[in-house]
N, C-alpha and C positions, 0 to 999 in steps of 0.2 A: 080695217080686215086686211091681212094679207093678200097683195096681188097674186094671181095664178101667172107661172114664169112657163117659160116655152124656149126649147133650142128649137133654132129656125133654120141652122148651119153650121156648118161640121168640115173640117177639112183638117189634111194632114203629110204631113212627107211621110218617104218611107222609110224604116229605120234603117240605120244601117250600123256597120260596125266601126269604131271609133279611128276618123281617121281617113276611112275610103273612101270620102269624099270631099273636093276642096270647097268647102263655105263654113260662111259664119253664121252668128246669131242674127243677124238681119237679114241673109239671104235663106233661113230657114223659116223664118218668122214669115216672110214677105210671103212665102211658096204656100205654109200652112194657112195663114190668115188669108189671102184672096183666096183660095180654094172655099175657105167658108164663108167669104162673103160672096162670092158668086153660088153658091149653093144656096145661101139664101134668099140673093137676089136684094140684097142691101147694098149699098153705098158705105166707103170707109167713115164718108160726112156724117154718116144719122149716127155711126156710135157714138154715145155720149162719155161711156166711163172704160177702161181698162186693166186686166189686171193681168199680169204676165208673170207666170211663175218660170222658177230655172233655181236650183239647188247652190250650183258653181258659176253661172254667169251673171247674176246681181245686174243686169241692164236692161228690164224690160223696156225702159225708155228710150235706150240707143237701138234695142231690137227693131221697133216700131217703127224709126223713123225712116227707112226704106219702102214703110208701104204708106205712110202718111203722116205730116206732122199740121194736127188742127187744134192743137191746143187743150186736147183734154186731159182730164185727171187720167195718168197711167201709175198704176202702183206696182212695185216688183215684191213679187209671193216668194216667200220660202218655207219649206215645211217639211222637209226630209222626203221620204218617198212620194207622201201621200201631198207635194207640193201642188201639181196640178189641177188635181180635185178642189184642194182647198181654192185656188182661182176661181174655179167653178163658183166654190160654195159665195165667195165673197162677191160674186157678179149676180148670183142670185139672189145674194141680200140686199143689195142695190134695187134690183126690180120689185122685187116682193115688198120692200120698204119704201117703194114711191119715188125713191129716188132719182131714178133713169129708166126709161122705157127700152134702151137697148145698151147692150153691153157685151164686151168685149173679154172672153178669157182665153189666154192663149199660154201652153207651156213647151219650153223649148230646153235641151241637154246638147251639149258638148262635153263626151266623157274621156276620160284614160284609158286606156287596156288594162286589164287583171280587176282582181277584186277590191269592193269596195275598204277603205279601211275604217277604225274604231270613229273617227273622226271628223270634224270638218274645216279641222287648222291645229292648229299647236297648243292649244289651250289643255289646261291637264283635266279641265272637267270639258268632258264631250259631250255629242249630244245622247251617247246611248251610255255613259259610266256607270248609272245606275243598273241597267239592263242588265252589261255584264259582270257587277258584282254580284246581283241576284241569281245570275246563272249558275255562277261557281259556287253558289254558299249550298254547302252542306252536299257536296257532291263531288269526287274523284275528276272533277275535268278541270284539266291545264287550262289557259289563255293560247289558243291557237293565233297564228299569223293573218289567220283570214276571218276576222269575228264571224262575218254573217252566215256564210254556210256553217260555220259551228254553232252559233245559236239556231238558226233553224233544223239542223240537225239532230241537235240536242232535244228538242223539242220531237221533231219523230221518235228518237230514241225514247223517250221518256212516254210518248203512246203504243210506243212499242212493248214495252216493259208493263204498263198499267192495264192495256185493254188489247193486245195482242194480233196490234198490224205486223205486218212484213214489210222485208225489202220489196218485196214484187209487187207491193200495192201501190208503193211512191212512185218504183219504175214505171205502171202502167198509166200513172198522173204524165209522167214524163211524155210516152208514148202518145197518150191522147192529144196535148197537147202541140207535141209536134205535127201530128197527124193532121189535127183542123188547120195550122198555119199554111197546109201544101195550097190552097185555095184562096191565101191572103196576101196579094200585091203589095200591100203597105210590110210585110214581118220580113225583120232581119235575116230567118231562117225560113225554106219554103221546102226542106227536105224531109221526106218520110221514112223514118228509123222500125225496123223491126224492134220488139218487145226485148230479143235479146241484146241489140244493139243499145238498147236504152241501159238495160243493165248492166251490161259489161263494157262502159263506157270507162272511160278515167274517174279514178275514184276522188273526188275533192273532200268530202268528210262523210264518213260513213253515217246514214245510208245513201246519201247524196252523192249522185254521179253527175258526171259535166255536162249530160242532156237534161237532168233534172234541175238545173241551177239557171237562171236569168242572166243574161249577159249582159256586160255593159254597153254603150250603143248613144248613138247620136239622132238627133230628129226631133222636130216639132208637131203639134196640134192646137187646133183653135175651134171655138166654139160660139156664136153668136146667141147669147140669152137676152129674150123679150118678154115684155108685157101682153097682156090677153089684148088688151088694149094698141097696142103695137101691130099683132096679128090680125087683129080686123081690119084696122084701118089702111095695113098695105095686103089685104088679101093673103096672107102666108099659111091659112089651116090646112093646107095640102101636105105643108113636108114640116107642120109644127109637131113636135113631141115635149110634153109637159115632164119638169121635176116633179113629180107628183108628190114625193115626200125628200126626204137630204140632213142630213146630219153629222156631226161630225164628231167624237170621243175619246177623249184623251185618258193618262192612266191615272186609276188611283192606287190608294195602298196596297190594295189586292195582287197588283202586278208584280209586286216584289216579295211578296211572304208565302212562304215555306219552299221557296228555293225552287218553284214549275218553272221547268221555260217553256211547257205551253202559253202557260200564264207570259212569260217575259217579251214573248214575242207578240203580243197583242190579244191574246183572245178576248181577255175582256174587252178591250175597246172594242175591237168587233161585233162583240154580242151586241153592247152597249147600243152603237151606233146603227145596228142592224136592227133592231128592235124598234128605238125613236126614229126611222125613214120611214120601217112600212108601217107603223102607227100612222103617220102624217098621211102616208099616202091610203091609208085604209085597207091593205093587201096584208096577207100571209106568205109565208113564203110558198107555201102549196100552189099560190094562185102565178105565181113569177115563173117565166116559160125559158128564159134566156140570164145567163149570168157573165158579165165578165169580173174574174177574182183575180186578186191579187196574189199569184203564184212565182212569186220569187224564187222560192223552190217549190218544190212538190209537194214536202212536208207541211208548208203553209196553207196548201192548198188542200189537203185532206181534214186540218184540223180548222180551216175554217169553214169546211160541210156545218161540221158542230156550233160551231159562232153564228151561223146564218138560222140554223134551227132545221137545216135540210136534214140531220141525222142527230139522236141525242148524243150526249156526252159520252165519248169512249166507241163508239158506234160508226164514225164516218168512213172506216174502210170497207162497211159493207155495203156502200154504195158502190167502191170498186167494185167488186165483187160483184154486184147486181148490171154495173155497167150503167147506171143510172145516169149519170153526168154526160153522156154524148148524147151524138143524133142517135133517137129511138128511143133515149130512156127519160126520166120524170124532169129532167133541165139538160140544157146544154149548157157546159161550162164551158167560157174562154173558146167562141167559136172563132176567135179572132187568132188562135195560138196562144194567148197570153204572153205574162212576161217570160216566159221558159224560151219560146218562140219568137213570138212578134218582137221581141227585144225590150229593154226596160230605160229610154232618157229619162232620167229619174224626173225632171221636171213637166215632162211629156205623156207620162204613162198614164195618172188621172183623165186627163181630157182626150187620149185616145182612146180609151177603155167607152166613154161618153160616145165618141164618133162613132163606132163599133154596136151601140146599143141603138145609137139612133139609127142607122142602116138597118138593123134587124128590123125595128118596128119599125121602120117605113116600107120593107120588103124591099131593100134595094142591096142586099149580102151578097148577089151572086152564087156562087156555088156551095158557099156556107152558109146562105139562109135557113134559119131557123123555123121550121113551117108554122104558120098559126101565130107567130109570136106577139103577144099583144101586150105583157108587161113582163118590165127588164130588170136587173138589180145590177149596181158597180158596188165594187168592194177595191178601196184603195187604202195600204197601210204603210204608213212611215216610222219605222222605229224612232224614238225620240218623244213622247211617240203618239200618233196620229192616226185615227183612223178614219175616214171618208165613206160612208155608205148612201148611195142615191136610187129611188127607184122612179122610172122613166113608165110612161104611157102613152100612146098616141093621142093627138090633140082632138080625133074625132073619131 
């Protein structure tokens, strides 16, 4: 029988504009891991394994040397924008399988300014070549120099054509997430904008303006994942948050059939991962209170409402009309500010989501606290493609 798993400590750096802080991977890892260990009340010598996520760095072992050299297994994880959640997934697997009682999950990234390219190297085969080919199949869309905004922007356009959403719906999501981040000291941006400012910002790829797009960022986040036995032996129940359900899904042929940009950007992966994670946790979406959702672009947040079952297919924009995804609504989505405003250092994003939800369920989120939060859901997608969804509950 699989062991129950808990997050007992989380920590993160402030997410920063690339190049604005003089630090290297070991510096950011030491800061994030140190905070997580302090939060847990655990010494690094008690950690039995470590999974260190980074898309560009590929140096998990070296990054942790400034924290400690204890000889434990350290694995570097890379899985596109779902890298951090993949490190967390592997940490949980080690604990659930009884291979370790205390495991570290770390995510970190140093990025270049500007939009992400179509691949991670010079190979003719890139991580998203299937996705780009499917996007332009049967559509009069030419390849843009910034493929990520184009892919998600085209998904938004498809939703508008099929279901009647409008640019105003996507602008509202950008406005909401910037407003939420005002109270997050870890966010790259903490400025509040008017809806008109979001709507009239520089157009990146119609309908997405600059204030509806996640920025490149530097930063790190860490989580300590432990067994129920470890919680009991070290009296950590007051800070433990259970990972009650978790799943990672990848593409099926449906992602590339029919020329649907909505499918290309991970709708099916999100749907499958969410269903499996919620089934394991024994909850429905209506029981979830707070969600950290992969809003790399505002169009993806709206589409993901439907993938998670928050609205029927084609009706995600009605949640915007009802303001159902902010404080006072049915769910609070991205209280941290999300990727759009908190920032998106690729390898760190998934574990930063875990940190935010841990604080929310402990009641430690300060002015952004979601009242009476008891069930939380994390959604982290990486084109290539992988989608990680986790469901969290308080231990007590």
